[in-house]
C-alpha positions, 0 to 999 in steps of 0.5 A: 806067413800072412798075406794081405792087401794094401793100396797107396796113391802116388802122383794120381796113380793107385797101387794095389799091392800084396804084402807078405808078413813073415811073422817069425822071420829070421835075420836073412829075410825081411819081415815084410815083402811087397808085390805088385801084380806078382812082381817083387817091388820091395821089402821092409825091416822094422827097427827096435822102435817099430819104424820100417826101413827099406830092406830091399829095393829092386827099383821097379817103383819110385822109392817114394811109393815104398815110403808110402807103403811103409807108412801104411804098414806102420799105421795098420800092421805094427 
C-alpha cells in the first residue's frame, strides 16, 4: 500500500486528504481509499478505461468532492 496526499477545493473549502493506493488490490477491496483527518470518506475503483468510479461512499462529504478527488487521481496517479 502506498500513501500520498492530495488537495481539492469545493465551494471555497479546501480538503487536504490522504489517499491509500492498494496497488495489488483484490476484488473485495477498492483500489483507492480516501481519508480526511483519519475518517474514511470514500473509495474508488478504476474501470478497464482507467476511469475511476466511486466504490464506497459513507456520505461524510458532498459527492461532488469525491468526483473532484477522482479527477485529481486520474490526472496524477493512473
